[in-house]
Kinemage of the C-alpha trace (Angstrom):
@kinemage 1
@onewidth
@group {chain A} dominant
@subgroup {mainchain}
@vectorlist {calphas} color= white
{ca met a 1} P 202.022 61.794 -45.551
{ca pro a 2} L 202.301 65.641 -45.901
{ca ala a 3} L 201.778 65.320 -49.580
{ca leu a 4} L 198.602 63.035 -48.965
{ca arg a 5} L 197.041 65.801 -46.721
{ca gln a 6} L 198.085 68.413 -49.254
{ca arg a 7} L 195.979 66.585 -52.096
{ca glu a 8} L 193.154 66.193 -49.564
{ca arg a 9} L 193.124 69.948 -48.868
{ca glu a 10} L 193.281 70.538 -52.632
{ca gly a 11} L 190.334 68.048 -53.251
{ca arg a 12} L 192.534 65.600 -55.102
{ca gly a 13} L 192.522 62.725 -52.340
{ca ala a 14} L 189.099 61.495 -52.761
{ca pro a 15} L 186.233 61.926 -55.202
{ca arg a 16} L 183.890 64.766 -54.636
{ca arg a 17} L 180.261 64.259 -53.685
{ca val a 18} L 178.251 66.103 -56.206
{ca gln a 19} L 175.116 67.815 -54.765
{ca pro a 20} L 172.189 66.920 -57.070
{ca pro a 21} L 170.006 70.096 -58.090
{ca phe a 22} L 167.127 71.043 -55.828
{ca asp a 23} L 164.061 68.825 -56.774
{ca ala a 24} L 160.947 69.867 -54.948
{ca glu a 25} L 159.109 66.761 -56.107
{ca his a 26} L 161.920 64.483 -54.847
{ca glu a 27} L 162.047 66.297 -51.392
{ca gln a 28} L 158.094 65.713 -51.210
{ca leu a 29} L 158.701 62.034 -51.893
{ca val a 30} L 161.372 61.800 -49.162
{ca arg a 31} L 159.175 63.640 -46.713
{ca his a 32} L 156.579 60.877 -47.297
{ca leu a 33} L 158.619 57.792 -47.105
{ca pro a 34} L 157.691 55.403 -44.279
{ca ile a 35} L 160.073 54.978 -41.544
{ca glu a 36} L 159.761 51.504 -40.147
{ca gly a 37} L 156.420 51.129 -41.633
{ca gln a 38} L 154.934 54.390 -40.259
{ca glu a 39} L 154.125 57.337 -42.221
{ca pro a 40} L 155.927 60.620 -40.671
{ca ser a 41} L 152.805 62.538 -40.310
{ca ile a 42} L 151.757 64.695 -37.240
{ca ala a 43} L 149.044 62.085 -36.483
{ca ala a 44} L 151.474 59.115 -36.260
{ca leu a 45} L 153.880 61.164 -34.172
{ca gln a 46} L 150.987 62.239 -31.627
{ca glu a 47} L 149.766 58.572 -31.547
{ca ala a 48} L 153.406 57.503 -30.825
{ca met a 49} L 153.513 60.118 -27.958
{ca val a 50} L 150.310 58.896 -26.564
{ca asn a 51} L 151.403 55.401 -26.666
{ca val a 52} L 154.669 56.026 -24.919
{ca ala a 53} L 152.630 58.058 -22.288
{ca thr a 54} L 150.294 55.153 -21.640
{ca ala a 55} L 152.920 52.750 -21.539
{ca his a 56} L 154.660 54.861 -18.812
{ca ile a 57} L 151.354 55.003 -16.796
{ca his a 58} L 150.704 51.303 -17.178
{ca asp a 59} L 154.263 50.343 -15.847
{ca ile a 60} L 153.406 52.219 -12.488
{ca his a 61} L 149.855 51.216 -12.108
{ca gln a 62} L 150.009 47.629 -13.225
{ca ser a 63} L 153.503 46.455 -12.152
{ca thr a 64} L 153.709 43.390 -9.787
{ca cys a 65} L 152.466 44.360 -6.324
{ca met a 66} L 154.699 43.572 -3.637
{ca pro a 67} L 154.612 44.556 0.290
{ca gln a 68} L 157.160 47.546 -0.331
{ca thr a 69} L 155.142 48.738 -3.704
{ca pro a 70} L 154.318 52.538 -3.020
{ca arg a 71} L 150.798 53.135 -3.006
{ca leu a 72} L 148.504 56.228 -2.804
{ca phe a 73} L 145.271 55.339 -0.898
{ca ala a 74} L 142.488 57.826 -2.194
{ca arg a 75} L 138.917 58.336 -1.351
{ca met a 76} L 136.121 58.326 -4.024
{ca asp a 77} L 133.975 61.523 -4.078
{ca cys a 78} L 130.231 61.355 -3.242
{ca his a 79} L 128.684 64.046 -5.525
{ca gly a 80} L 127.800 64.025 -9.124
{ca thr a 81} L 129.169 61.449 -11.750
{ca ala a 82} L 131.540 63.823 -13.495
{ca glu a 83} L 132.684 65.237 -10.230
{ca asp a 84} L 133.568 62.023 -8.713
{ca ile a 85} L 135.379 60.722 -11.877
{ca asn a 86} L 137.446 63.855 -11.944
{ca thr a 87} L 138.421 63.564 -8.333
{ca ala a 88} L 139.560 60.024 -8.968
{ca val a 89} L 141.492 61.100 -11.949
{ca arg a 90} L 143.166 63.964 -9.853
{ca ala a 91} L 144.160 61.389 -7.335
{ca phe a 92} L 145.508 59.207 -10.144
{ca ala a 93} L 147.562 62.098 -11.500
{ca val a 94} L 149.324 62.514 -7.939
{ca ala a 95} L 149.832 58.794 -7.803
{ca val a 96} L 151.550 58.440 -11.245
{ca ser a 97} L 153.615 61.613 -10.496
{ca gln a 98} L 154.913 59.881 -7.225
{ca gln a 99} L 155.221 56.483 -9.056
{ca arg a 100} L 152.606 55.158 -6.749
{ca gln a 101} L 149.858 52.581 -7.386
{ca leu a 102} L 146.227 54.041 -6.758
{ca val a 103} L 143.895 52.140 -4.527
{ca leu a 104} L 140.331 53.701 -4.221
{ca leu a 105} L 138.415 53.572 -1.092
{ca pro a 106} L 134.898 54.914 0.070
{ca pro a 107} L 134.781 58.345 1.375
{ca tyr a 108} L 135.911 58.967 5.077
{ca pro a 109} L 132.934 58.259 7.299
{ca ala a 110} L 132.631 61.715 8.349
{ca thr a 111} L 132.720 62.851 4.866
{ca ala a 112} L 129.915 60.619 3.721
{ca lys a 113} L 127.736 62.127 6.413
{ca leu a 114} L 128.187 65.505 4.896
{ca cys a 115} L 127.176 64.227 1.618
{ca glu a 116} L 123.768 63.157 2.825
{ca leu a 117} L 123.531 60.042 0.776
{ca pro a 118} L 120.577 57.893 1.176
{ca asp a 119} L 120.193 56.219 4.482
{ca his a 120} L 120.139 52.781 3.031
{ca met a 121} L 123.493 52.991 1.214
{ca val a 122} L 126.377 51.138 2.654
{ca leu a 123} L 129.771 51.912 1.115
{ca ser a 124} L 132.593 49.502 1.670
{ca ala a 125} L 136.045 48.429 0.422
{ca thr a 126} L 134.579 46.517 -2.581
{ca glu a 127} L 131.699 49.139 -3.146
{ca pro a 128} L 133.518 52.414 -2.645
{ca trp a 129} L 131.440 54.383 -5.130
{ca his a 130} L 127.949 55.511 -4.312
{ca trp a 131} L 126.772 55.423 -7.898
{ca leu a 132} L 127.572 51.793 -8.172
{ca ala a 133} L 126.889 50.550 -4.549
{ca gly a 134} L 123.891 48.231 -4.361
{ca gln a 135} L 123.612 48.009 -8.251
{ca lys a 136} L 125.687 44.843 -8.652
{ca leu a 137} L 128.029 46.754 -10.764
{ca pro a 138} L 131.822 46.375 -9.961
{ca leu a 139} L 134.015 49.252 -9.677
{ca ser a 140} L 136.144 47.846 -12.652
{ca asp a 141} L 133.314 48.549 -15.087
{ca val a 142} L 134.324 52.279 -14.866
{ca phe a 143} L 137.902 52.507 -13.434
{ca val a 144} L 141.082 50.329 -14.172
{ca lys a 145} L 142.094 49.076 -10.983
{ca ser a 146} L 145.794 48.958 -9.931
{ca ala a 147} L 147.510 45.558 -9.346
{ca cys a 148} L 147.854 46.463 -5.652
{ca gln a 149} L 144.089 47.256 -5.398
{ca leu a 150} L 143.348 43.784 -6.990
{ca his a 151} L 145.943 42.187 -4.866
{ca met a 152} L 144.513 43.636 -1.600
{ca glu a 153} L 140.861 42.679 -2.705
{ca ser a 154} L 142.064 39.087 -3.001
{ca his a 155} L 144.622 38.647 -0.230
{ca gln a 156} L 144.158 41.503 2.189
{ca ile a 157} L 140.420 42.044 2.295
{ca asp a 158} L 140.665 42.522 5.996
{ca val a 159} L 143.340 45.362 5.821
{ca leu a 160} L 141.308 47.035 2.985
{ca asn a 161} L 137.973 46.829 4.962
{ca ala a 162} L 139.889 48.442 7.959
{ca leu a 163} L 141.319 51.121 5.786
{ca ala a 164} L 137.862 51.965 4.389
{ca thr a 165} L 136.479 52.867 7.683
{ca ala a 166} L 139.451 54.875 8.957
{ca glu a 167} L 139.326 58.594 9.215
{ca val a 168} L 141.561 61.088 8.006
{ca gly a 169} L 145.269 60.708 9.305
{ca glu a 170} L 144.673 57.241 10.504
{ca leu a 171} L 146.397 55.225 7.642
{ca gly a 172} L 149.509 54.375 9.610
{ca arg a 173} L 147.813 53.374 12.972
{ca thr a 174} L 145.450 51.133 10.882
{ca leu a 175} L 148.219 49.414 9.072
{ca ala a 176} L 150.082 49.196 12.312
{ca gln a 177} L 147.320 46.982 13.788
{ca phe a 178} L 147.762 44.339 11.034
{ca his a 179} L 151.513 44.439 11.474
{ca gln a 180} L 151.873 46.056 7.890
{ca ala a 181} L 155.101 47.996 8.700
{ca asp a 182} L 156.376 47.685 5.012
{ca leu a 183} L 153.122 48.736 3.553
{ca ala a 184} L 152.754 51.671 5.991
{ca asn a 185} L 156.326 53.018 5.102
{ca ala a 186} L 155.580 52.723 1.309
{ca ser a 187} L 152.157 54.239 1.378
{ca his a 188} L 150.681 57.744 1.390
{ca glu a 189} L 147.227 58.899 1.927
{ca tyr a 190} L 145.744 61.227 -0.570
{ca ala a 191} L 143.921 63.672 1.878
{ca gly a 192} L 141.949 65.352 -0.847
{ca ala a 193} L 142.791 68.775 -0.634
{ca trp a 194} L 139.940 69.321 -2.981
{ca arg a 195} L 141.574 72.565 -3.952
{ca ile a 196} L 145.039 70.984 -4.572
{ca his a 197} L 147.056 72.723 -7.282
{ca ile a 198} L 148.140 70.343 -9.831
{ca ser a 199} L 150.857 71.937 -12.180
{ca leu a 200} L 153.091 70.930 -15.178
{ca ser a 201} L 156.301 71.050 -13.417
{ca lys a 202} L 155.256 68.970 -10.387
{ca his a 203} L 152.805 66.326 -11.769
{ca val a 204} L 153.604 65.721 -15.368
{ca pro a 205} L 156.680 63.955 -16.429
{ca arg a 206} L 159.256 66.169 -18.041
{ca ile a 207} L 159.324 64.602 -21.369
{ca phe a 208} L 155.418 65.207 -21.620
{ca gln a 209} L 155.404 68.612 -20.280
{ca arg a 210} L 155.232 70.794 -23.678
{ca gln a 211} L 152.203 68.747 -24.668
{ca gly a 212} L 150.332 70.698 -21.831
{ca leu a 213} L 148.376 69.803 -18.872
{ca leu a 214} L 145.084 69.113 -20.660
{ca trp a 215} L 146.603 66.599 -22.758
{ca trp a 216} L 148.189 64.885 -19.846
{ca phe a 217} L 144.864 64.818 -18.006
{ca gln a 218} L 143.318 63.347 -21.272
{ca val a 219} L 145.939 60.542 -21.462
{ca leu a 220} L 145.377 59.795 -17.689
{ca thr a 221} L 141.593 59.681 -18.086
{ca thr a 222} L 141.473 57.580 -20.952
{ca tyr a 223} L 143.700 55.179 -19.289
{ca leu a 224} L 141.949 54.894 -15.814
{ca val a 225} L 138.297 55.286 -17.285
{ca arg a 226} L 137.304 52.757 -19.442
{ca phe a 227} L 133.393 51.544 -19.808
{ca arg a 228} L 133.134 47.811 -19.923
{ca gly a 229} L 131.023 44.904 -18.470
{ca gln a 230} L 127.546 45.586 -17.469
{ca val a 231} L 128.074 49.331 -17.299
{ca ala a 232} L 129.004 49.275 -21.012
{ca ala a 233} L 126.193 46.795 -21.960
{ca gln a 234} L 123.452 48.812 -20.282
{ca met a 235} L 124.700 52.065 -22.010
{ca gln a 236} L 124.703 50.271 -25.572
{ca gly a 237} L 121.253 48.815 -24.869
{ca his a 238} L 119.668 51.942 -23.481
{ca pro a 239} L 116.767 53.114 -25.862
{ca ala a 240} L 118.191 56.921 -25.974
{ca met a 241} L 121.554 55.439 -27.134
{ca arg a 242} L 120.477 53.054 -29.742
{ca lys a 243} L 120.436 55.485 -32.801
{ca phe a 244} L 124.014 56.385 -31.764
{ca val a 245} L 124.927 52.791 -31.837
{ca ala a 246} L 123.096 51.916 -35.103
{ca thr a 247} L 125.054 54.584 -36.868
{ca thr a 248} L 128.439 53.672 -35.480
{ca arg a 249} L 129.867 51.857 -38.736
{ca leu a 250} L 128.614 54.588 -40.949
{ca arg a 251} L 130.055 57.399 -38.848
{ca arg a 252} L 133.224 55.609 -38.588
{ca ala a 253} L 133.604 55.277 -42.271
{ca lys a 254} L 132.857 58.995 -42.621
{ca asp a 255} L 135.240 59.993 -39.850
{ca leu a 256} L 138.324 58.546 -41.786
{ca arg a 257} L 137.439 61.309 -44.541
{ca arg a 258} L 137.248 64.166 -42.168
{ca asp a 259} L 139.915 65.855 -40.042
{ca his a 260} L 137.556 66.971 -37.128
{ca ser a 261} L 140.330 69.496 -36.262
{ca gly a 262} L 142.789 66.710 -35.121
{ca phe a 263} L 140.299 64.945 -33.027
{ca arg a 264} L 141.129 61.348 -32.404
{ca trp a 265} L 140.049 58.732 -29.762
{ca trp a 266} L 143.319 57.680 -28.744
{ca ser a 267} L 143.762 55.660 -25.747
{ca trp a 268} L 145.122 52.023 -25.383
{ca lys a 269} L 146.568 50.825 -28.601
{ca phe a 270} L 148.940 48.206 -27.678
{ca arg a 271} L 148.135 44.628 -29.178
{ca cys a 272} L 149.627 41.240 -28.228
{ca asp a 273} L 148.709 39.331 -31.483
{ca arg a 274} L 144.943 40.262 -31.919
{ca leu a 275} L 144.165 41.183 -28.174
{ca pro a 276} L 144.856 44.189 -26.111
{ca cys a 277} L 148.100 43.658 -24.150
{ca asp a 278} L 146.391 44.695 -20.906
{ca gly a 279} L 143.420 42.424 -21.509
{ca ile a 280} L 140.932 45.305 -21.502
{ca gly a 281} L 141.634 47.707 -24.440
{ca asp a 282} L 139.844 51.037 -25.057
{ca gly a 283} L 136.619 50.083 -23.374
{ca trp a 284} L 133.330 50.715 -25.237
{ca ser a 285} L 132.432 54.023 -26.639
{ca pro a 286} L 130.141 54.999 -29.432
{ca gly a 287} L 131.646 55.414 -32.811
{ca thr a 288} L 129.800 58.564 -33.685
{ca ser a 289} L 131.440 62.051 -33.664
{ca phe a 290} L 130.464 65.658 -33.846
{ca asp a 291} L 132.028 68.875 -35.212
{ca ala a 292} L 131.006 70.546 -31.785
{ca gly a 293} L 129.178 69.883 -28.537
{ca ile a 294} L 127.476 71.985 -26.055
{ca his a 295} L 126.901 71.192 -22.416
{ca ile a 296} L 124.363 73.353 -20.553
{ca arg a 297} L 123.504 72.365 -16.984
{ca val a 298} L 120.403 74.034 -15.199
{ca gly a 299} L 119.214 71.615 -12.515
{ca asp a 300} L 120.375 72.476 -9.091
{ca ala a 301} L 123.095 74.759 -10.195
{ca cys a 302} L 121.026 77.330 -12.195
{ca gly a 303} L 117.453 76.255 -11.717
{ca asn a 304} L 114.890 79.158 -10.650
{ca his a 305} L 114.768 78.164 -7.005
{ca asn a 306} L 114.053 80.338 -3.989
{ca ser a 307} L 116.663 78.893 -1.637
{ca asn a 308} L 119.688 81.033 -0.529
{ca pro a 309} L 122.314 78.622 -1.544
{ca ala a 310} L 120.652 78.436 -5.102
{ca arg a 311} L 120.827 82.111 -5.414
{ca tyr a 312} L 124.564 81.890 -4.461
{ca leu a 313} L 125.079 79.139 -7.196
{ca leu a 314} L 123.593 81.373 -9.562
{ca lys a 315} L 126.185 84.059 -9.057
{ca val a 316} L 129.155 81.727 -8.777
{ca arg a 317} L 128.269 79.730 -11.894
{ca arg a 318} L 127.509 82.925 -13.860
{ca cys a 319} L 124.188 81.129 -15.004
{ca his a 320} L 122.932 84.139 -17.217
{ca glu a 321} L 126.061 83.038 -19.389
{ca thr a 322} L 126.197 79.376 -19.097
{ca ala a 323} L 122.495 78.236 -18.943
{ca asn a 324} L 121.837 80.055 -22.210
{ca leu a 325} L 121.665 78.123 -25.412
{ca thr a 326} L 121.970 81.300 -27.606
{ca ala a 327} L 125.093 82.483 -26.010
{ca ala a 328} L 126.567 79.268 -26.632
{ca leu a 329} L 125.720 79.159 -30.403
{ca leu a 330} L 127.100 82.863 -30.686
{ca arg a 331} L 130.226 81.493 -29.063
{ca leu a 332} L 130.656 78.884 -31.692
{ca gln a 333} L 129.926 81.446 -34.598
{ca arg a 334} L 132.745 83.653 -33.224
{ca val a 335} L 135.274 80.887 -33.636
{ca gly a 336} L 133.815 80.110 -37.288
{ca ile a 337} L 131.639 77.141 -36.526
{ca arg a 338} L 128.289 77.969 -37.891
{ca asn a 339} L 126.958 74.607 -39.247
{ca gly a 340} L 127.933 70.939 -39.063
{ca ser a 341} L 126.888 68.367 -36.649
{ca leu a 342} L 126.233 69.351 -33.040
{ca phe a 343} L 125.736 67.447 -29.893
{ca val a 344} L 123.712 68.913 -26.887
{ca ala a 345} L 123.995 67.498 -23.399
{ca thr a 346} L 121.670 69.012 -20.876
{ca asp a 347} L 119.447 68.270 -17.973
{ca ser a 348} L 117.047 71.013 -19.028
{ca pro a 349} L 113.601 70.217 -20.741
{ca ala a 350} L 113.555 73.722 -21.696
{ca ile a 351} L 116.780 73.663 -23.594
{ca ile a 352} L 115.437 70.444 -25.427
{ca ser a 353} L 112.186 72.525 -26.335
{ca gln a 354} L 114.275 75.172 -27.806
{ca leu a 355} L 116.356 72.844 -30.037
{ca arg a 356} L 113.042 71.249 -31.095
{ca ser a 357} L 111.753 74.598 -32.061
{ca gly a 358} L 114.712 75.149 -34.354
{ca ala a 359} L 116.906 77.467 -32.067
{ca ala a 360} L 119.959 75.648 -33.721
{ca ala a 361} L 118.315 75.160 -37.175
{ca ala a 362} L 121.967 75.747 -38.863
{ca phe a 363} L 123.296 72.713 -37.489
{ca asn a 364} L 122.469 68.991 -37.495
{ca val a 365} L 121.507 68.804 -34.042
{ca ser a 366} L 121.596 65.611 -31.773
{ca phe a 367} L 120.755 64.813 -28.238
{ca leu a 368} L 119.629 62.053 -25.966
{ca asp a 369} L 116.060 61.496 -25.899
{ca leu a 370} L 115.465 61.278 -22.036
{ca asn a 371} L 112.920 62.239 -19.433
{ca arg a 372} L 114.629 65.306 -17.888
{ca ser a 373} L 111.667 66.205 -15.444
{ca arg a 374} L 113.664 64.393 -12.634
{ca tyr a 375} L 116.406 66.988 -12.981
{ca val a 376} L 114.229 70.026 -12.387
{ca thr a 377} L 114.924 70.327 -8.662
{ca pro a 378} L 116.959 72.283 -6.369
{ca asp a 379} L 118.386 69.028 -4.789
{ca pro a 380} L 121.808 67.406 -5.941
{ca thr a 381} L 121.236 64.298 -7.992
{ca glu a 382} L 123.476 62.212 -5.398
{ca arg a 383} L 120.614 62.599 -2.867
{ca leu a 384} L 118.239 60.654 -5.079
{ca thr a 385} L 117.004 57.686 -3.105
{ca gly a 386} L 115.573 55.001 -5.363
{ca pro a 387} L 118.105 52.194 -6.563
{ca asp a 388} L 116.346 52.366 -10.129
{ca thr a 389} L 116.295 56.330 -10.363
{ca arg a 390} L 119.838 56.319 -9.315
{ca leu a 391} L 120.981 53.862 -11.981
{ca his a 392} L 118.938 55.694 -14.666
{ca val a 393} L 120.675 59.024 -13.555
{ca phe a 394} L 124.116 57.504 -13.508
{ca leu a 395} L 123.774 55.780 -16.905
{ca glu a 396} L 122.175 58.991 -18.577
{ca ala a 397} L 125.089 61.063 -17.293
{ca leu a 398} L 127.691 58.614 -18.644
{ca met a 399} L 125.999 58.539 -22.039
{ca asp a 400} L 125.951 62.386 -22.115
{ca leu a 401} L 129.611 62.425 -21.281
{ca leu a 402} L 130.682 59.914 -23.719
{ca leu a 403} L 128.714 61.684 -26.614
{ca leu a 404} L 129.762 65.043 -25.732
{ca ser a 405} L 133.443 63.621 -25.757
{ca arg a 406} L 133.119 62.844 -29.382
{ca ala a 407} L 132.843 66.486 -30.205
{ca ala a 408} L 135.899 68.245 -31.822
{ca val a 409} L 135.162 71.332 -29.878
{ca val a 410} L 133.422 71.333 -26.468
{ca val a 411} L 131.300 74.432 -25.226
{ca gly a 412} L 130.452 74.612 -21.774
{ca ser a 413} L 131.149 76.118 -18.161
{ca met a 414} L 134.431 75.133 -16.984
{ca ile a 415} L 133.605 75.539 -13.268
{ca ser a 416} L 131.385 72.393 -13.989
{ca asn a 417} L 133.407 69.089 -14.021
{ca phe a 418} L 131.090 67.643 -16.761
{ca pro a 419} L 132.558 69.449 -19.883
{ca arg a 420} L 135.955 69.008 -18.339
{ca val a 421} L 135.617 65.174 -17.935
{ca ala a 422} L 134.311 65.024 -21.562
{ca leu a 423} L 137.362 66.893 -22.686
{ca gln a 424} L 139.382 64.276 -20.764
{ca leu a 425} L 137.704 61.302 -22.323
{ca arg a 426} L 139.773 61.519 -25.474
{ca val a 427} L 143.185 62.610 -26.623
{ca gln a 428} L 143.762 65.448 -28.938
{ca pro a 429} L 146.998 67.150 -30.202
{ca pro a 430} L 147.576 70.258 -28.482
{ca ala a 431} L 146.153 73.398 -30.498
{ca leu a 432} L 148.879 75.293 -32.082
{ca gly a 433} L 148.837 79.045 -33.211
{ca gln a 434} L 145.415 79.716 -35.133
{ca asp a 435} L 144.138 76.197 -34.608
{ca gln a 436} L 140.411 75.810 -33.755
{ca pro a 437} L 140.224 75.784 -29.948
{ca arg a 438} L 139.677 72.515 -28.257
{ca tyr a 439} L 137.044 74.103 -26.003
{ca ile a 440} L 135.068 77.224 -25.222
{ca ala a 441} L 134.575 78.257 -21.838
{ca leu a 442} L 131.029 79.805 -21.364
{ca asp a 443} L 131.951 81.238 -18.042
{ca lys a 444} L 135.341 82.635 -19.082
{ca arg a 445} L 137.265 80.421 -16.666
{ca val a 446} L 140.009 78.256 -18.057
{ca trp a 447} L 140.244 74.477 -18.126
{ca cys a 448} L 141.238 73.430 -14.572
{ca thr a 449} L 142.113 70.536 -12.560
{ca arg a 450} L 140.304 71.457 -9.497
{ca thr a 451} L 136.811 71.716 -8.456
{ca ser a 452} L 137.272 75.342 -7.463
{ca cys a 453} L 138.036 76.923 -11.003
{ca arg a 454} L 139.689 80.428 -11.175
{ca asp a 455} L 138.644 83.126 -13.594
{ca gly a 456} L 140.504 83.503 -16.762
{ca pro a 457} L 144.100 84.666 -16.940
{ca gly a 458} L 145.373 87.766 -17.656
{ca pro a 459} L 147.015 89.175 -20.983
{ca leu a 460} L 148.369 86.928 -23.283
{ca glu a 461} L 152.074 87.867 -22.402
{ca val a 462} L 151.396 87.147 -18.671
{ca gln a 463} L 150.132 83.602 -19.919
{ca leu a 464} L 153.167 83.054 -21.861
{ca ala a 465} L 155.445 84.093 -19.097
{ca ser a 466} L 153.580 81.773 -16.671
{ca asn a 467} L 153.786 78.961 -18.925
{ca gln a 468} L 157.558 79.305 -19.596
{ca arg a 469} L 158.408 79.493 -15.858
{ca glu a 470} L 156.367 76.141 -15.595
{ca leu a 471} L 158.353 74.548 -18.298
{ca thr a 472} L 161.667 75.565 -16.905
{ca arg a 473} L 161.061 75.046 -13.345
{ca asn a 474} L 162.414 71.498 -13.470
{ca gly a 475} L 165.904 72.875 -14.479
């Protein structure tokens, strides 16, 4: 035995493994060998990460609803389309972080009065969103309902109706009236703290935290917000959308040959045979794409109005920077985007006139051909009264959002929910190093998860230190 060990030490106990000489071509081949049928590319890894995150969300949102299933009851907002969508997504982020199923209800009665919605509008448990109420369009045409929301609509509609009319803090008392002790113990009320701070360490599963908060919100939004049914059909058939729908096949073929700086429309990709496993799939979206997109809002925020509140908005929203097409184009130039395809989403007839006059002649410019005169008003769009007018405004907002979301880089005011929702309606790999930015904030505010955005952060070293604290906070 000692002799055997001696021979092994001397190298005589077994044949030596001869290392082949370094072969760069061989190494390159190995790097591109498929693993389980998948090419080991950054795009494939990112898609796998998105699929894992989506599956995690789906397992929470669509697990079998039992009396003890944890739920988060949240109220829809009653403002502009993008702000309302973002409110629902923020509540969804909290629900997923607490492993609860989200149940959406109409605004608290007292809140609805403050919103000054049209007098004829009646919101309820089955029509909780003012943009869809009275339009014969179900909430499921925009939002993917949880298993518990569907269960309560089918089997506990009386409980759901009572919760819809309850005020803040009345969740437990209302459920007790229906002898729902298990449900009361398992449920929380999303009180809406509209300034709620959502952070990486608190609301993003640890395995996904290094992807960043924007990435996580993109995954959440592409899961929760999927356009289908009549809402999708009316957008597809809208006269202003037809040219984008008509070029879908051509654009998709073109996109396969272009990188678009990592732009992908990733969302639900799981298939059971040939059908989506969740029975829904991605939802509808136009197949076109753009190198850049600009959102410029004037309307009630930056219009030339005389009321004191409007003058306050002019200052808060920094309208001299954010409602200026030339400033937006200059920002694009600074990051090296001087030509290519450009989509402009705006409520301003003046901005469209500038585009028609060649203000962005270096780009191949696209925009929706709409009648924007209805937006030249100091009044918020949610106060519009006529059902037809409200439907047109709602669909136009969704179409602008969808097309803006197809831009590799989005330029806009980050205090506005509109460009932020557009950023969240797709999933992109997080930007690294000197990569082209995902968005350009016209108002110098960073992307945020709150209606109340803060100004941009301090020096880079302060940002990095803050990010590191967030990543290590979970231990």
